[in-house]
N, CA, C and O atoms as a DFTB+ gen file, in Angstrom:
376 C
 N C O
     1  1     -23.570       5.550      -5.913
     2  2     -23.945       4.653      -7.005
     3  2     -23.701       3.282      -6.821
     4  3     -24.463       2.472      -7.349
     5  1     -22.581       2.846      -6.030
     6  2     -22.291       1.482      -5.709
     7  2     -22.478       1.207      -4.203
     8  3     -22.168       2.070      -3.381
     9  1     -22.953       0.086      -3.856
    10  2     -23.114      -0.200      -2.443
    11  2     -21.811      -0.565      -1.879
    12  3     -21.091      -1.436      -2.367
    13  1     -21.503       0.195      -0.735
    14  2     -20.146      -0.054      -0.060
    15  2     -20.424      -1.313       0.937
    16  3     -21.332      -1.330       1.769
    17  1     -19.548      -2.296       0.727
    18  2     -19.518      -3.585       1.414
    19  2     -18.673      -3.467       2.643
    20  3     -18.968      -4.059       3.682
    21  1     -17.629      -2.708       2.523
    22  2     -16.639      -2.595       3.673
    23  2     -15.821      -1.299       3.568
    24  3     -15.479      -0.898       2.455
    25  1     -15.506      -0.652       4.646
    26  2     -14.811       0.648       4.680
    27  2     -13.961       0.632       5.977
    28  3     -14.514       0.509       7.069
    29  1     -12.697       0.750       5.864
    30  2     -11.854       0.696       7.218
    31  2     -10.531       1.275       6.953
    32  3     -10.191       1.624       5.822
    33  1      -9.759       1.382       8.027
    34  2      -8.448       1.826       7.922
    35  2      -7.614       1.221       8.984
    36  3      -8.150       0.742       9.983
    37  1      -6.299       1.218       8.819
    38  2      -5.338       0.696       9.967
    39  2      -4.076       1.402       9.872
    40  3      -3.668       1.776       8.772
    41  1      -3.370       1.632      11.030
    42  2      -1.987       2.188      11.025
    43  2      -1.024       1.158      10.582
    44  3      -1.177      -0.035      10.844
    45  1       0.063       1.677       9.844
    46  2       1.147       0.709       9.622
    47  2       2.098       0.779      10.725
    48  3       2.536       1.849      11.148
    49  1       2.424      -0.390      11.201
    50  2       3.290      -0.577      12.318
    51  2       4.753      -0.663      11.937
    52  3       5.155      -1.745      11.509
    53  1       5.565       0.316      12.038
    54  2       6.993       0.260      11.588
    55  2       7.692       1.290      12.555
    56  3       7.344       2.470      12.566
    57  1       8.650       0.819      13.332
    58  2       9.371       1.557      14.348
    59  2      10.203       2.757      13.690
    60  3      10.366       3.824      14.281
    61  1      10.673       2.514      12.522
    62  2      11.509       3.527      11.901
    63  2      10.684       4.567      11.140
    64  3      11.175       5.680      10.950
    65  1       9.493       4.277      10.704
    66  2       8.658       5.333      10.042
    67  2       7.784       6.076      10.986
    68  3       7.081       5.481      11.803
    69  1       7.821       7.389      10.882
    70  2       7.056       8.085      11.928
    71  2       5.587       8.090      11.700
    72  3       4.827       8.300      12.645
    73  1       5.101       7.847      10.375
    74  2       3.666       7.792      10.077
    75  2       3.402       6.845       8.947
    76  3       4.206       6.704       8.025
    77  1       2.212       6.166       9.032
    78  2       1.792       5.354       8.067
    79  2       0.478       4.733       8.265
    80  3       0.242       4.180       9.340
    81  1      -0.449       4.773       7.280
    82  2      -1.727       4.196       7.471
    83  2      -2.275       3.671       6.036
    84  3      -1.891       4.128       4.959
    85  1      -3.146       2.732       6.179
    86  2      -3.836       2.184       4.873
    87  2      -5.306       2.347       5.129
    88  3      -5.825       2.005       6.192
    89  1      -5.983       2.897       4.091
    90  2      -7.456       2.958       4.101
    91  2      -7.933       2.260       2.996
    92  3      -7.276       2.185       1.957
    93  1      -9.167       1.675       3.156
    94  2      -9.773       0.884       1.962
    95  2     -11.214       0.926       2.052
    96  3     -11.846       1.134       3.088
    97  1     -11.727       0.701       0.826
    98  2     -13.268       0.613       0.536
    99  2     -13.498      -0.628      -0.400
   100  3     -12.790      -0.831      -1.387
   101  1     -14.455      -1.381      -0.053
   102  2     -14.779      -2.489      -0.867
   103  2     -16.261      -2.318      -1.429
   104  3     -17.178      -2.121      -0.631
   105  1     -16.482      -2.388      -2.697
   106  2     -17.830      -2.226      -3.225
   107  2     -18.036      -3.268      -4.349
   108  3     -17.082      -3.877      -4.833
   109  1     -19.219      -3.439      -4.716
   110  2     -19.683      -4.325      -5.887
   111  2     -19.824      -3.351      -7.080
   112  3     -20.637      -2.426      -7.078
   113  1     -18.962      -3.627      -8.120
   114  2     -18.956      -2.801      -9.317
   115  2     -19.505      -3.581     -10.511
   116  3     -20.068      -4.666     -10.367
   117  1     -19.335      -3.031     -11.611
   118  2     -19.852      -3.761     -12.867
   119  2     -18.965      -4.987     -13.130
   120  3     -19.461      -5.971     -13.679
   121  1     -17.779      -4.972     -12.791
   122  2     -16.835      -6.102     -13.054
   123  2     -16.803      -7.072     -11.865
   124  3     -16.096      -8.077     -11.949
   125  1     -17.537      -6.826     -10.749
   126  2     -17.422      -7.689      -9.676
   127  2     -17.028      -6.941      -8.371
   128  3     -17.186      -5.722      -8.307
   129  1     -16.554      -7.602      -7.401
   130  2     -16.203      -6.873      -6.076
   131  2     -14.899      -6.206      -6.296
   132  3     -13.975      -6.851      -6.791
   133  1     -14.759      -5.012      -5.978
   134  2     -13.567      -4.170      -6.195
   135  2     -13.146      -3.565      -4.743
   136  3     -13.973      -3.137      -3.938
   137  1     -11.775      -3.591      -4.529
   138  2     -11.203      -3.021      -3.333
   139  2     -10.246      -1.860      -3.758
   140  3      -9.303      -2.079      -4.518
   141  1     -10.499      -0.680      -3.275
   142  2      -9.632       0.522      -3.588
   143  2      -8.894       0.701      -2.230
   144  3      -9.524       0.778      -1.175
   145  1      -7.601       0.762      -2.290
   146  2      -6.613       0.851      -1.149
   147  2      -5.745       2.056      -1.295
   148  3      -5.004       2.215      -2.265
   149  1      -5.856       2.908      -0.297
   150  2      -4.901       4.169      -0.316
   151  2      -3.929       4.033       0.861
   152  3      -4.336       3.898       2.015
   153  1      -2.637       4.073       0.534
   154  2      -1.613       3.931       1.459
   155  2      -0.897       5.390       1.618
   156  3      -0.417       5.943       0.629
   157  1      -0.854       5.950       2.845
   158  2      -0.224       7.143       3.049
   159  2       0.883       6.869       4.056
   160  3       0.677       6.367       5.161
   161  1       2.095       7.242       3.582
   162  2       3.404       6.997       4.490
   163  2       4.237       8.249       4.457
   164  3       4.100       9.124       3.602
   165  1       5.114       8.281       5.444
   166  2       6.099       9.463       5.390
   167  2       7.084       9.341       4.209
   168  3       7.440       8.246       3.774
   169  1       7.462      10.398       3.766
   170  2       8.337      10.484       2.504
   171  2       9.710      10.072       2.888
   172  3      10.198      10.465       3.947
   173  1      10.398       9.242       2.014
   174  2      11.764       8.837       2.309
   175  2      12.651       9.971       1.732
   176  3      12.579      10.250       0.535
   177  1      13.406      10.562       2.493
   178  2      14.243      11.643       2.048
   179  2      15.708      11.240       1.887
   180  3      16.477      11.990       1.285
   181  1      16.110      10.101       2.396
   182  2      17.515       9.527       2.101
   183  2      17.538       8.163       2.456
   184  3      16.809       7.704       3.334
   185  1      18.413       7.444       1.756
   186  2      18.739       5.939       1.991
   187  2      20.185       5.827       2.288
   188  3      21.027       6.400       1.598
   189  1      20.467       5.114       3.279
   190  2      22.006       4.903       3.596
   191  2      22.157       3.453       3.619
   192  3      21.403       2.716       4.254
   193  1      23.249       3.013       2.840
   194  2      23.524       1.665       2.782
   195  2      24.712       1.342       3.714
   196  3      25.830       1.830       3.552
   197  1      24.363       0.423       4.773
   198  2      25.312       0.017       5.739
   199  2      25.901      -1.301       5.431
   200  3      25.197      -2.289       5.223
   201  1      27.172      -1.318       5.402
   202  2      27.969      -2.579       5.081
   203  2      28.472      -3.136       6.249
   204  3      28.777      -2.451       7.225
   205  1      28.590      -4.534       6.192
   206  2      29.268      -5.219       7.353
   207  2      30.512      -5.886       6.947
   208  3      31.100      -6.568       7.786
   209  1      30.990      -5.767       5.738
   210  2      32.206      -6.332       5.301
   211  2      31.971      -7.884       5.067
   212  3      32.970      -8.592       4.940
   213  1      30.893      -8.369       5.013
   214  2      30.618      -9.744       4.758
   215  2      29.886      -9.814       3.444
   216  3      29.105      -8.917       3.127
   217  1      30.105     -10.796       2.712
   218  2      29.470     -10.869       1.432
   219  2      28.065     -10.865       1.400
   220  3      27.468     -11.676       2.108
   221  1      27.388     -10.004       0.623
   222  2      25.996      -9.960       0.457
   223  2      25.138      -9.543       1.792
   224  3      23.942      -9.825       1.866
   225  1      25.737      -8.943       2.703
   226  2      24.934      -8.592       3.984
   227  2      24.842      -7.076       4.081
   228  3      25.039      -6.557       5.179
   229  1      24.575      -6.368       3.082
   230  2      24.370      -4.913       3.285
   231  2      22.960      -4.551       3.738
   232  3      22.023      -5.246       3.342
   233  1      22.761      -3.578       4.489
   234  2      21.406      -3.228       5.043
   235  2      21.180      -1.727       4.496
   236  3      22.105      -0.923       4.379
   237  1      19.911      -1.465       4.196
   238  2      19.552      -0.127       3.847
   239  2      18.749       0.495       4.953
   240  3      17.742      -0.050       5.407
   241  1      19.199       1.612       5.365
   242  2      18.461       2.322       6.395
   243  2      17.893       3.592       5.784
   244  3      18.605       4.362       5.139
   245  1      16.607       3.796       5.998
   246  2      15.875       4.862       5.350
   247  2      15.617       5.954       6.325
   248  3      15.308       5.686       7.486
   249  1      15.741       7.268       5.865
   250  2      15.516       8.351       6.614
   251  2      14.238       9.062       6.147
   252  3      14.114       9.458       4.988
   253  1      13.240       9.217       7.137
   254  2      11.907       9.640       6.755
   255  2      11.736      11.151       7.122
   256  3      12.362      11.674       8.044
   257  1      10.832      11.818       6.324
   258  2      10.618      13.153       6.598
   259  2       9.523      13.166       7.728
   260  3       8.636      12.312       7.713
   261  1       9.578      14.111       8.687
   262  2       8.636      14.310       9.751
   263  2       7.350      14.961       9.259
   264  3       6.280      14.787       9.843
   265  1       7.487      15.751       8.121
   266  2       6.230      16.583       7.738
   267  2       5.723      16.136       6.438
   268  3       4.514      16.239       6.231
   269  1       6.528      15.633       5.497
   270  2       5.942      15.328       4.131
   271  2       5.387      13.947       4.083
   272  3       5.876      13.053       4.772
   273  1       4.400      13.757       3.303
   274  2       3.565      12.448       3.226
   275  2       3.588      12.070       1.661
   276  3       3.725      12.930       0.791
   277  1       3.455      10.843       1.419
   278  2       3.330      10.132       0.094
   279  2       2.082       9.346       0.163
   280  3       1.778       8.680       1.153
   281  1       1.315       9.441      -0.977
   282  2      -0.020       8.677      -1.046
   283  2       0.126       7.820      -2.302
   284  3       0.656       8.225      -3.337
   285  1      -0.368       6.651      -2.132
   286  2      -0.397       5.685      -3.242
   287  2      -1.712       5.010      -3.328
   288  3      -2.196       4.562      -2.288
   289  1      -2.381       4.879      -4.512
   290  2      -3.775       4.272      -4.632
   291  2      -3.572       2.999      -5.490
   292  3      -2.892       3.059      -6.514
   293  1      -4.141       1.875      -5.095
   294  2      -4.112       0.620      -5.744
   295  2      -5.490       0.089      -5.822
   296  3      -6.284       0.291      -4.903
   297  1      -5.822      -0.610      -6.926
   298  2      -7.260      -1.207      -7.117
   299  2      -6.962      -2.765      -7.205
   300  3      -5.981      -3.250      -7.771
   301  1      -7.981      -3.482      -6.545
   302  2      -7.863      -4.973      -6.567
   303  2      -9.293      -5.440      -6.989
   304  3     -10.304      -4.801      -6.699
   305  1      -9.296      -6.634      -7.714
   306  2     -10.584      -7.292      -8.019
   307  2     -10.662      -8.634      -7.328
   308  3      -9.639      -9.315      -7.256
   309  1     -11.733      -9.039      -6.846
   310  2     -11.839     -10.270      -6.000
   311  2     -11.896     -11.473      -7.064
   312  3     -12.644     -11.487      -8.042
   313  1     -10.984     -12.480      -6.712
   314  2     -10.834     -13.588      -7.543
   315  2     -11.733     -14.748      -6.771
   316  3     -11.319     -15.191      -5.700
   317  1     -12.847     -15.177      -7.284
   318  2     -13.684     -16.121      -6.651
   319  2     -13.080     -17.511      -6.604
   320  3     -13.306     -18.220      -5.623
   321  1     -12.313     -17.952      -7.622
   322  2     -11.776     -19.213      -7.678
   323  2     -10.624     -19.393      -6.668
   324  3     -10.522     -20.445      -6.036
   325  1      -9.781     -18.405      -6.516
   326  2      -8.690     -18.478      -5.557
   327  2      -9.008     -17.825      -4.218
   328  3      -8.280     -17.993      -3.240
   329  1     -10.032     -17.128      -4.195
   330  2     -10.427     -16.365      -2.947
   331  2      -9.321     -15.440      -2.526
   332  3      -8.952     -15.446      -1.351
   333  1      -8.784     -14.664      -3.394
   334  2      -7.789     -13.698      -3.129
   335  2      -8.092     -12.376      -3.910
   336  3      -8.899     -12.403      -4.839
   337  1      -7.470     -11.242      -3.556
   338  2      -7.512     -10.062      -4.223
   339  2      -6.500      -9.964      -5.286
   340  3      -5.326     -10.036      -4.925
   341  1      -6.763      -9.807      -6.568
   342  2      -5.770      -9.566      -7.642
   343  2      -5.727      -8.172      -7.958
   344  3      -6.749      -7.501      -8.102
   345  1      -4.480      -7.690      -8.078
   346  2      -4.236      -6.272      -8.373
   347  2      -4.729      -5.920      -9.797
   348  3      -4.493      -6.740     -10.684
   349  1      -5.356      -4.843     -10.085
   350  2      -5.855      -4.518     -11.292
   351  2      -4.783      -3.529     -12.002
   352  3      -4.109      -2.717     -11.368
   353  1      -4.721      -3.710     -13.403
   354  2      -3.866      -2.855     -14.105
   355  2      -4.671      -1.643     -14.658
   356  3      -5.902      -1.670     -14.650
   357  1      -4.027      -0.666     -15.098
   358  2      -4.704       0.615     -15.655
   359  2      -5.553       0.202     -16.838
   360  3      -6.568       0.863     -17.063
   361  1      -5.260      -0.775     -17.582
   362  2      -5.977      -1.222     -18.732
   363  2      -7.380      -1.833     -18.418
   364  3      -8.295      -1.889     -19.240
   365  1      -7.445      -2.305     -17.069
   366  2      -8.616      -2.873     -16.642
   367  2      -9.846      -1.759     -16.385
   368  3     -11.000      -2.123     -16.162
   369  1      -9.482      -0.499     -16.440
   370  2     -10.427       0.575     -16.221
   371  2     -10.960       1.052     -17.416
   372  3     -11.966       1.757     -17.344
   373  1     -10.424       0.774     -18.607
   374  2     -10.816       1.294     -19.859
   375  2     -12.014       0.479     -20.448
   376  3     -12.494       0.787     -21.539
C-alpha cells in the first residue's frame, strides 16, 4: 500500500553481547515519511554492579542469554525543518 523508500539492516557491534541487529524500513505514509525500526538483542539475564571503592565509579556488567532474544519496535517521523528522525508516541497512531 505504501512505497518503500529504504529497507536495510545492520549488526550491533558490542563485544559483551553475543547477538544484536537493527532492521528498518522507511516509507511515505499519510503523515509524511515514516521509519519503523526493529531491534533484536540477546536477553539480559543478570546485572552485576562492580565497585572500585571510589566515589561514583561503579560499573554495571551485564550477563546475556546465549539463546533468548528480545525484540523492540520503534517508529519515527521525519522532521523536515531539523532534518532528523523524531520518535513517535503511541498517540500519534490514533
